N, C-alpha and C positions, 0 to 999 in steps of 0.2 A: 185335340188340335184345332178345335173350333171347326170351321167349314173348309179347312185346308186339308193337309196331309193326315190329320187325325181320322179322317173318315175312310181312309184307304182299305179297310178289310179287316176282318176279324172272325177267327175261328174261336168261339168262347169254349173255355173248359172249366171244370169245377175242381177245386183242391179237396173239397170234402166227400168222403164216402159215406154211405148211410151207416147207421148203427148196427152191430153185429147183432144185437139182440132183437132187432125189429125184423122177423123173419119174412115179412111179405115182400120187401124190396130194399135197395140201397137208397141213394140220394133221391129225394122227391122233387117238390116244387120250389123254385126260388120265390122268396117273399120279399115285399117292400118292407122296409123298416116300420113304417106307419101302420102296417097291417098286423104286426106282432103283437100278442097279448103284452099288456104292460109288465106283467111277472116276469116274462121271458126276456124282454129288454132289459129289465133291472139286473136280472141274473148274468146276462151277456156283459153289460158294463161293469159289474162287480168282479169279473174274471178276466179282465183284459180286452174286452171287446170295445168297439167304438160305434158311436151312434151314426146310423145310416148304412152300416156294413151290409153285406149280403148274408142272408140266412135262409136256409132250406127247411121246408115242412115236409118231414118224412112221410112216405106212403103208409107205413105201419102205425100201430098204436102200442103204448105201454100201460097195461092195467086200464085200458079204456080211454087214455088220454092222449091227445095229439102230441106228437113229438117233433121237435125242432133241432136243427144241427147249425152250429156257428163256428167258423174257424177264427181263432185268436192266438196271441202269443200269450204263454203262462208267465208266471213270476220269475221263471229261469230264463226268459227269452226264447223258449222252444215254440214252435207252431204246434198247436193242439186244436182238436175238435170238441166243442162242448155238446153234449147231448141233453136236452132240456125238455121236460114235459110242459104242458101248456100252463100248469099252475106255477111255474117257475122253479121246479125243483131240478136241481143238477144231478142227472142220473149217472153221467160217466163223462170222464175227460179222456180223450184217446190221442195218443201220440203215433207218429208214423213209424212204428217199429218194424222189425222184419216181418211180422205176420201181415201187417197192414200192406207193406210193400208187395209181398207175395200175392195178396188179393188184388192189388191195382194192376199187377203185371198179368195176372189171369184174365181180369177184365179187359185189359188192352189187347190181349190175344184175341178176344171175341169182338173186337172193333170198338170198344167203348174207349173214348178219349178220356184218359185221365192223366193228372199231372206227373205221377211218378214214372209213367212210361215215357216221357220226354227226357232227352238229354241235352244239355248245353255245355259241350266240351269247349267251345270257343265262341261264346255269345256275342261278341263284339265284331267278330269277323263276318259281317253281313254281306254275302256274296251272291245272294238271290239274284238271278240275271235281271229280274224286273224291278229290283230295288237295291242295287249294289252299293249300299252306303259306305262299305269299306273303302272304297275308291273315290268317294265324293268329297270335294273340298267346299264348293258352293254352287247352289242353283238360284237362278233369278228368275222369276216368273212376274209377267206383267199383264194387265188387262182391265177389265171393268166388272163391277158387281154392285148391284142395287143402285145403278145411276152414279156411282162414284169410280174414280180410277184407283187401282190398286196395284201395289208392287209387294211382292213376296221373296224375301231373302232367307234361304235356307243354308245354314253353315254348320258343317260337322265340327264338334269340339272334341279332339282326340284326346286332350288332357283332362277332360272332366269325366268323372265316373259316378255312377248311381247304382247300388246293389240292391237287389231284391232276392227274397227267399222263395223258392218254388219247390215244394216237396222234398225240403232238406238240401237242396242244391243252392248254393250261393251263385246268383246270376248277375254278372257285372254288364250293365247295359250300355249300348253306345248312345251318346247325347248329341241332339241336333238342336240348334237354336233356330226358331221360326219367327222372323219379324215381319209383321203385316203393317203396311203403310198405305193409308187410304187418303185421297185427295192431298197428298204431300205430307201429311201429318202421321206420326207413329201412333198406332191404335193398339198394338199387341205385341208382347214379346213372349214366346212360349218355349221352354225347354221339354223336347219330346224324348222318351226313353224306348230304345228298341233292343231286341235280342233276336238272334237266329238259333234255332235248334239244329240238331245234327242232321235232320231230314232236309233242312233248307227252308223251312218255314220262318217267316219273320214275324215276331211277336211285338206287340205294343203294350207297354208296361206303365204307361201313364203320362201326365204332363204336368208341369209347374207352369202357372199362367200369371203374367203381369199385364193388367189392362191400363192404358195411358189416357190421360186427357191433359191437353195443354202441357205435355212433356213431363206429366207426373203420374205415378202409379195411383189409380183410383180403385182398383179391385182386383180379384183373382177368380172371376167366374169361370167355370168349366174345368178348373184344375181337378185332378184326381191321381191317385196312386194304387197299383195293385199292390194288395196285402194290407192297405189301410182302409181305403174306400170301397173296394170290392175284392171279392175272391175269384172274380172272372177276369183273365187276361185277354188280349186280343191278339189276333194275327194280322199284321198289316198286309201281308200278301202270302198266299199258300205257296208250298213248293212247287207245285205243279198244277196251276189253276186251269180249269176247263170250263167250257160253257155250261151254265146251269148251277154251278158251285154257288152255295149260299152261306153267308157267315155273318157275324156280327163284328163290328169294328170296336164299339164300346157297348159295356152292359154294366153300368154303374148305377143309373137311377133313371127315373122318369124323364128328367131333364137332359141326361148324358147318356144316350142310347141310340145306336145306328145299326142299320142292317144293310148288307151288301150282297150283290149278286154279279157273277161274271156273265156279261151279255154278249161278248165277242172276243175272239183271240186272233183275229187276222186283220186288224185295222191298219190302214196306211194314213199317217197324220203328218201334216206339215205345219211347222211352227217356225219362228224366227231362228231358232237354233239349228233347224234342220228338218229333213223328212226321214221319217221313221216307218219301217215296215214291220208287220207282225206284232203290232201293238195289242194289249189287253185292256178292254173297256169294262169298267166296273160301274154299275149302277148303285147309288147309295141312297137309302131312305132315312131321313134325318129325323130327330125326335119330334121336330115340329111339323112333320108330314111332307116337307119339301123334298124333291128328288135331285140329286146331282149326279154328275158322271165324271170319272177320271179315267185318263189313258196312261198306260205304262209301256215305256218303249224298252225292248231288250237291251241291256247294257247301259241304260241310262237311269230309268226310274220314271217319275211323273213328269209327263211333258205338257199335259193339257187338263185343265180342270173347268167344267161347266156347271157352275151353281145356277139356280134359278135367276133368270133376268141377267146373265153374266157369261163372261167367257175369259179365262186366265191362261196364258201360254207360255211356254219356257222360252226365255230370251237368250240365257246363256247357261252352260253347264261346264263347270270347271272341276277337273280331278286332280287328286294328289300324285 
């Protein structure tokens, strides 16, 4: 979501568990695509993977060789984990069968956040008090950023759907259109995808981006989708945020990467749309090193954004 709602918060989680044959540990360290051995990249691409996707380097070794694990879709369309050694040899293709699910549930009981432990019974019913998108029709924010006037129009598209696969679950995301207008000219239109789990946490599953110049689409910078460009999904806002909570809103690449921290839960904020109490303030560290702040009001959502050198506030809030 560029420097707007896309930055709102993220608890990253991994879909891939470590190889059972690597006895020293489960999933290891996330690797950049460019850091992978060429042989490993070739094997991933040959078995349903995509360039630039997330890949883990495991903590253990197989016959003295470093092990990598990548989540892909196999030829039958099922989610699978490829276990590959540094020389490009495909050691194992794992599917999320009953044994894997049991392992994931056991790890979840120990406090390890894994996808199989998350349930999305009604993913489009986003009722988290700090981001109740299920009731939103449109938010309009206005202000300034980088010396330019800015207007942001956020509209829920109830008839539009986008589905994602999360550990065997088909998750139907709620779609929001985010239109950004600077100095009176349309600059960007983004479709953002959200889903709420049964615990009340709101996840961010990606964005489709159209960048505009003189009324024409000129590019799609910043676009990403969970399951295609990354195996890490985001949480827009936790179910029960508290001061000191740290999470990532996006974990896709060096260019699409954001970290967040709850710095206050008792703010009173006045904007044109009204005065709101007990607001949550989130600090966001962007990929370029800049810091922004966002304020969430109970029962409303985002009411103020403070980018570097700017201030954008909620002008109107329309519900369905």
